C-alpha positions as CSV (number, residue, x, y, z in Angstrom):
1,X,37.6,33.4,-102.2
2,X,37.5,29.7,-101.8
3,X,34.8,27.4,-100.6
4,X,36.6,27.1,-97.3
5,X,36.7,30.9,-96.9
6,X,33.0,31.0,-97.6
7,X,32.2,28.3,-95.0
8,X,34.5,29.7,-92.4
9,X,33.0,33.2,-92.8
10,X,29.4,31.9,-92.6
11,X,30.1,29.8,-89.5
12,X,32.0,32.6,-87.7
13,X,29.3,35.2,-88.5
14,X,26.3,33.0,-87.7
15,X,27.9,31.8,-84.5
16,X,28.1,35.3,-83.1
17,X,24.7,36.6,-84.2
18,X,22.4,37.2,-81.2
19,X,19.0,35.6,-81.3
20,X,18.2,35.0,-77.6
21,X,15.7,37.9,-77.5
22,X,13.7,36.8,-80.5
23,X,10.2,35.9,-79.5
24,X,9.7,33.4,-82.3
25,X,6.5,35.1,-83.6
26,X,7.2,34.4,-87.3
27,X,6.1,37.9,-88.2
28,X,9.3,38.3,-90.2
29,X,8.0,35.5,-92.5
30,X,5.7,38.1,-94.1
31,X,8.9,39.8,-95.4
32,X,10.5,36.8,-96.8
33,X,10.9,36.9,-100.6
34,X,11.6,34.1,-103.0
35,X,14.4,33.7,-105.5
36,X,16.9,34.5,-102.7
37,X,20.5,34.3,-103.9
38,X,22.4,32.0,-101.6
39,X,26.0,30.7,-101.4
40,X,27.0,27.1,-102.3
41,X,27.6,26.4,-98.6
42,X,24.0,27.6,-97.8
43,X,22.6,25.6,-100.7
44,X,24.3,22.4,-99.4
45,X,23.2,23.0,-95.8
46,X,19.6,23.5,-97.0
47,X,19.7,20.4,-99.2
48,X,21.1,18.3,-96.4
49,X,18.4,19.7,-94.0
50,X,15.7,18.8,-96.5
51,X,17.2,15.3,-96.7
52,X,18.1,15.6,-100.4
53,X,15.0,13.6,-101.2
54,X,14.2,15.2,-104.5
55,X,12.4,18.1,-102.9
56,X,12.1,21.0,-105.2
57,X,11.1,24.5,-103.9
58,X,7.5,25.6,-104.6
59,X,6.8,28.0,-107.4
60,X,4.7,30.8,-105.9
61,X,3.5,34.2,-106.9
62,X,3.3,36.3,-110.0
63,X,6.3,37.4,-112.1
64,X,5.2,41.0,-111.7
65,X,5.0,40.8,-107.9
66,X,7.4,39.9,-105.1
67,X,7.6,36.1,-105.0
68,X,7.0,34.6,-101.6
69,X,9.8,32.5,-100.2
70,X,9.8,28.9,-101.5
71,X,10.9,27.7,-98.1
72,X,7.8,28.9,-96.2
73,X,5.5,26.2,-95.1
74,X,2.5,26.3,-97.5
75,X,-0.1,26.4,-94.7
76,X,1.6,28.8,-92.3
77,X,4.3,31.2,-91.7
78,X,6.9,28.6,-90.5
79,X,10.2,28.4,-92.3
80,X,11.1,24.9,-93.5
81,X,14.8,25.6,-93.3
82,X,15.0,27.8,-90.2
83,X,17.8,25.9,-88.5
84,X,20.0,26.3,-91.7
85,X,18.4,29.5,-93.0
86,X,20.7,31.7,-95.1
87,X,22.7,34.6,-93.6
88,X,20.4,37.3,-94.9
89,X,17.5,35.7,-93.2
90,X,19.5,35.5,-89.9
91,X,20.1,39.2,-90.1
92,X,16.4,40.1,-89.7
93,X,16.0,42.3,-86.6
94,X,19.7,42.7,-86.3
95,X,20.5,45.3,-88.9
96,X,18.8,48.6,-89.6
97,X,17.7,47.7,-93.1
98,X,15.9,44.5,-91.9
99,X,14.1,45.6,-88.8
100,X,12.0,43.4,-86.6
101,X,8.3,43.8,-87.7
102,X,7.2,43.9,-84.1
103,X,9.7,46.7,-83.3
104,X,11.6,44.5,-80.9
105,X,15.1,45.9,-80.3
106,X,17.5,43.1,-80.5
107,X,21.2,44.0,-80.0
108,X,22.3,45.4,-83.4
109,X,25.2,43.8,-85.2
110,X,27.7,46.7,-85.3
111,X,29.5,45.4,-88.5
112,X,26.3,44.5,-90.4
113,X,27.2,46.4,-93.5
114,X,30.7,44.8,-93.7
115,X,29.1,41.4,-93.1
116,X,26.7,41.9,-96.0
117,X,29.5,43.3,-98.3
118,X,31.6,40.3,-97.7
119,X,28.6,38.0,-98.2
120,X,27.9,39.7,-101.5
121,X,31.4,38.9,-102.7
122,X,30.7,35.2,-102.6
123,X,29.2,33.4,-105.6
124,X,25.5,33.3,-105.0
125,X,22.6,31.8,-107.0
126,X,19.0,30.8,-106.2
127,X,18.3,27.4,-104.7
128,X,16.8,26.3,-108.0
129,X,19.8,27.5,-110.0
130,X,22.2,25.5,-107.7
131,X,20.0,22.5,-108.0
132,X,19.7,22.6,-111.8
133,X,23.5,23.0,-112.1
134,X,24.0,20.0,-109.8
135,X,21.5,17.9,-111.8
136,X,23.0,19.0,-115.1
137,X,26.4,17.5,-114.1
138,X,29.5,18.2,-116.1
139,X,29.0,20.9,-118.7
140,X,25.9,22.2,-117.0
141,X,25.2,25.8,-116.0
142,X,27.6,26.9,-113.2
143,X,29.8,23.9,-114.0
144,X,32.9,26.1,-114.4
145,X,32.6,27.5,-110.9
146,X,31.8,24.1,-109.5
147,X,34.9,22.6,-111.1
148,X,36.9,25.4,-109.7
149,X,35.8,24.6,-106.2
150,X,37.5,21.9,-104.2
151,X,34.8,19.8,-102.5
152,X,35.8,19.9,-98.9
153,X,34.3,19.0,-95.6
154,X,33.2,22.1,-93.8
155,X,32.2,22.8,-90.3
156,X,28.6,22.0,-89.5
157,X,26.2,24.7,-90.2
158,X,25.3,26.6,-87.0
159,X,21.9,25.7,-85.6
């Protein structure tokens, strides 16, 4: 699949995900895990959102434990990339395998399993891996896949 396919898929899916009934409690933040594998489109949206100012995600946790999400605000449960959060984060409370921690029943996404299967088919790496590859430049890790992609303008990430 191409970069355009990836961007179009993410925009279409994210645009139709319901979120009007979410109370914004941030309780799902306790379930966020670090080292989340994201697509190139998501990486670029997060980087733009964080202003590309040399920000590098925090290293948290112990290698033997689940690592907390590097995009959580250090002093609270707030997500630093919430407006451009990855698809898997957007699915919290909308699919049976990521239930709302408060038990709120939001309208389920009927094709959630198909969405996640399609998402899994795209090339995904952690934010750190994408950033390292970008900084390494030609010949760096992931460079072959980066060269294979046509850099294209994509639709704005859904807010």
